[in-house]
C-alpha positions in Angstrom: 83.7 79.8 112.8 82.1 83.1 111.7 85.4 84.9 112.4 87.2 82.8 109.8 84.7 83.5 106.9 86.1 85.9 104.3 83.1 86.1 101.9 79.3 86.3 102.0 76.9 85.3 99.2 73.3 86.3 98.6 71.1 84.8 96.0 69.0 87.7 94.6 65.8 87.1 92.6 63.9 89.8 90.7 60.3 89.1 89.6 58.5 91.1 86.9 54.9 91.0 85.7 55.1 89.4 82.2 51.4 89.4 81.4 50.4 88.8 78.6 53.6 86.8 78.0 52.9 83.4 76.5 55.2 81.8 79.1 54.0 83.1 82.5 57.1 81.6 84.2 59.5 83.7 82.1 59.5 86.4 84.8 62.5 85.8 87.0 66.1 87.1 87.0 68.5 85.4 89.5 72.1 86.3 90.3 74.6 85.7 93.1 75.9 88.8 95.0 79.3 88.2 96.6 81.0 90.3 99.2 84.6 89.2 99.5 88.2 90.4 99.9 88.7 91.5 96.3 87.4 94.1 93.9 86.1 93.3 90.4 84.6 95.0 87.4 84.3 91.9 85.3 81.4 89.4 85.3 83.7 86.4 85.6 83.7 85.3 82.0 86.1 86.2 79.2 84.9 86.7 75.6 88.3 87.9 74.3 91.9 88.3 75.3 93.7 91.7 75.9 97.5 92.1 75.5 100.4 94.4 74.8 103.3 93.5 72.5 106.7 94.7 73.7 109.0 94.6 76.7 108.7 97.9 78.7 105.0 98.2 77.9 102.7 98.8 80.9 99.1 98.0 81.7 97.3 99.7 84.6 93.7 99.2 85.9 92.1 101.9 88.0 90.3 101.2 91.3 88.8 103.6 93.8 88.2 102.8 97.5 86.8 104.8 100.4 89.4 105.1 103.1 92.4 102.7 103.0 93.2 99.0 103.0 96.1 96.5 102.8 96.7 95.2 99.3 98.4 91.8 99.1 97.9 90.3 95.7 96.4 90.7 92.2 94.2 87.9 90.7 94.3 87.5 86.9 92.7 85.3 84.4 94.8 84.6 81.3 92.7 83.3 78.5 94.1 80.1 76.9 91.4 80.2 74.2 92.9 83.4 72.8 96.4 81.9 72.3 97.5 81.2 68.8 99.5 77.9 68.9 101.5 79.1 65.9 102.4 82.5 67.3 106.1 83.2 67.9 107.0 84.0 70.5 104.5 81.8 72.3 102.3 83.5 75.0 103.6 81.0 77.5 107.0 82.8 77.3 105.6 86.0 78.6 107.0 87.7 81.7 106.0 90.7 83.8 106.5 92.6 87.0 103.3 93.1 89.1 103.1 96.9 89.7 100.9 99.2 91.7 100.6 102.9 91.0 99.0 105.8 93.0 99.1 108.1 89.9 99.7 107.7 86.2 100.2 111.4 85.4 102.7 112.0 86.9 103.6 108.3 87.0 104.0 107.4 90.7 104.8 103.7 91.5 103.7 102.6 95.0 105.1 99.1 94.6 106.8 96.9 92.0 107.7 93.2 92.6 111.3 92.3 92.4 110.3 88.7 91.4 109.2 88.1 87.9 105.8 86.5 87.1 104.6 84.6 84.1 101.1 84.1 82.7 99.5 80.8 83.7 96.9 79.6 81.2 94.9 77.1 83.2 93.5 74.2 81.2 91.4 72.7 84.0 88.3 74.8 83.2 87.3 78.2 81.9 87.7 81.5 83.7 89.9 80.2 86.5 91.8 83.1 88.1 95.4 82.7 89.4 96.7 84.8 92.3 99.9 86.8 91.9 101.1 87.9 95.3 102.9 91.2 95.9 106.4 90.7 97.3 105.1 92.6 100.4 101.7 93.8 101.5 101.2 97.6 100.9 98.7 100.2 102.1 96.5 101.8 99.4 93.8 104.5 99.7 91.6 106.5 97.4 92.5 105.9 93.8 95.1 103.3 92.8 96.1 101.2 89.8 97.1 97.6 89.6 98.8 95.9 86.6 102.2 95.1 85.2 105.3 96.2 83.4 106.1 93.7 80.6 109.6 92.3 80.5 109.4 90.3 77.2 108.2 90.9 73.7 105.2 88.6 74.1 101.5 89.2 73.7 99.9 87.9 77.0 96.2 87.3 76.6 94.6 88.6 79.8 90.9 87.7 79.9 88.7 90.5 78.6 85.0 90.7 79.5 83.0 92.4 76.7 79.7 92.4 78.7 80.6 95.2 81.1 82.3 98.3 79.8 84.9 99.8 82.0 87.0 101.2 79.2 87.6 104.5 81.1 89.5 102.5 83.8 92.0 100.7 81.5 95.3 102.4 80.7 98.3 101.3 78.8 101.8 102.7 78.0 103.9 101.8 75.0 105.8 105.0 74.4 105.5 108.3 76.3 102.8 108.5 79.0 99.7 106.4 79.7 96.7 106.5 77.5 93.2 105.2 77.8 92.3 102.0 75.8 90.1 102.2 72.8 88.5 98.8 73.5 85.2 98.5 75.3 85.1 96.0 78.1 86.6 95.0 81.5 90.0 93.4 82.3 89.8 90.2 84.3 92.2 91.5 86.9 91.2 91.9 90.5 93.1 93.5 93.5 93.1 91.3 96.6 93.2 92.7 100.1 94.3 91.1 103.4 92.1 88.2 104.5 92.7 85.1 106.8 91.6 82.5 104.2 92.3 82.3 100.5 90.6 79.5 98.4 92.2 80.5 95.1 95.2 79.0 93.4 98.6 80.6 93.5 101.8 80.2 91.4 105.5 80.1 92.1 107.3 83.3 91.4 110.2 83.1 88.9 113.7 83.9 90.2 114.8 87.6 89.7 116.9 88.2 86.6 118.7 91.2 85.1 116.9 93.5 82.8 118.2 96.5 80.9 114.6 97.9 80.7 114.1 98.7 84.3 
């Protein structure tokens, strides 16, 4: 059974001496530390939504690993609370190609899906990630970037965590080359590596279609 487990969890408690605090029990901080098959900068909750506007725009999120591993998917949380129901076009009409880069300058694409993906705004609870599989598992090492190239003129509201600032790892391209975002926070986007068991939800990929942008 142990060989099938893909995650480990530790409940961590930190105690401090709060004397002469009026409430002597106000001295404990508790959190759950998870070791699993994905990497994450966010804390699991979205305070805002992050999006680009136009077809051809690209969003890239930097990760660094020691050695190499097999990347098979990207998990994303698209924030339904950030959607304006009156917006036109509607965020539900968004479309993108999951993309992985080894370098942004010069731009070097390691992998780009042939199948188109669409944002899924889950309504069955908050902060629920959806897994977007790569068309094929790829090998990554050192520094790599995960994200998308947008194929529609739609603002897609990717969850944005304002509590942890990883601004220096978020890059976007509208015209010309990639630039660093001006917003402080973390994208709710997580690269997923090969593992035997996956408890997260997945989505069906849309059929390929012609695009003059690619």
